[in-house]
Steps between C-alpha positions, in 0.01 A plus 500: 500500500823647630785636271763689680348664803575866537611689815278782417483803274621861531480820283762517224548878557775536230269376217356845433446726191780743605759233564423303190504811276843591634631150428357469143512863402663429164201286398216665673365699211517231233226520245371161403410484127240230481133442451416423857130495613378767735299373791158642532304437823186439282662222294434135591884444525487705822232291657687201674293228654714199473858378462467476115392858485793615712736300270344668198547844650863438579577357160316777318631790708786440740695262282488732188592815684762365740674265253523782234634751765770238599612460131494885438700569813746223413411313809620136570401290205562151360552569128514185287439260794221253500497465892463762769639535849237627741646814649184610680239235591144601576149397564153625402189511716147630473445803745173337597709214647817684626629845586833622635333653793379222721122497524407266794146463371629377162781269595676333785852622569646182348289536189609863463866401536478224245577711184794662679630150590463380143705799365753471766545133413535578136762765576691276738517206252603730218741710729332824370425779753201655315150371450145630462130424546260654238126527552227694327520771758876523582860403438697388800881517453709279731862484608639184684786511746688211651511462872815395696283264715477130393161370377275352763546129562143410403429706188181386323548330162279626229296274260580513135160396390365860488811655351427820312770631260630848545541745213811577305686815587412683188128410523518367146350167557248510791398138449848348492643307799825613666782374279851375558475458867289239686284639769447174680705402792561509868443857643764447781777545243375846419598648829313757708368848411429834652158686474412563136522865387194576304329802338153512351434704190126541427366495140340832577835676492537702184648820358837684537683440822307183581646153527259307283474114477679488160772738598561309828520168307751654259710622784488171684595296196772739405642460854475123476724504195807613690650349823198327622613222737341475850736645774470565876507882439497730210648853442270789425323455174625830370873461575825453307809272536847609402677261273800471275496385131778364291837342585676634812754707301231667301206482729250793526264582776123484427173486701241236465137555620418210737136474366487608131857381411588828330869580484645849483814693564306794666223501751181706534495759781443350840558139386547242773840308462535174688809391682714275267774243532691613191844665568435864610675793335752636750451867582763523769807299619439152382710359788276653776234277636152608392629767273350382181166612368301494179456795279197538286590572144282768341 
């Protein structure tokens, strides 16, 4: 079964502990006050042999930790609403059947690409750039990028008979189907896409300074709650845009982080400021060509 065939995968180098800590430094040390079970390798919960066992592990551990962390950090929520928008579609697989590093003895290339194709299809249909694949051995985070090239003339159509629903962005209902947006339709209308940027985070990561599965999920879902549409290129994850707030006569200059959405009038040392299309603050003769520049306010 074909979903939305991928061009390939490449390493998402920016998705790292150091970059993510810099982006979310205000929320990094949040203490979660809740009765959350501690995983013990000797417990039956950690022994996953089937899809049902993986679902139970996610519901008992990842859902509780990540959803609570999103609420505590005031991440994107849907208070009072009975429906959800899927900001970050994902898929789950058993490690005995699929791994992010292609094992030619385990799978054919097309079989290995299938979960990536599924998540790319979900993202394209929902117009959301982030997705993930979660197994009992690793979390694979994914970023989708549009291609300027048109889709191929003969793109395979996927069958809807074996449709498997993705998971809601806050992981709060692992069994629910994707809501609000139909995932069925012609893939030609979805356009064409570059290689997927992917990063694998093993469950074995633990301790200070390590990007763990739950921490990576929290970061990915927090990122998905801001500007999340699929584009042909993206600015650096840890960068800022200059913007103006208020009416023109009383406007003030502020900075908005492109990934976290944080707004501030002062920037941390060494911050990356993107070029902007708002009127620049003139620092020399306004009538001279190329004489305007933007001053950072401290």
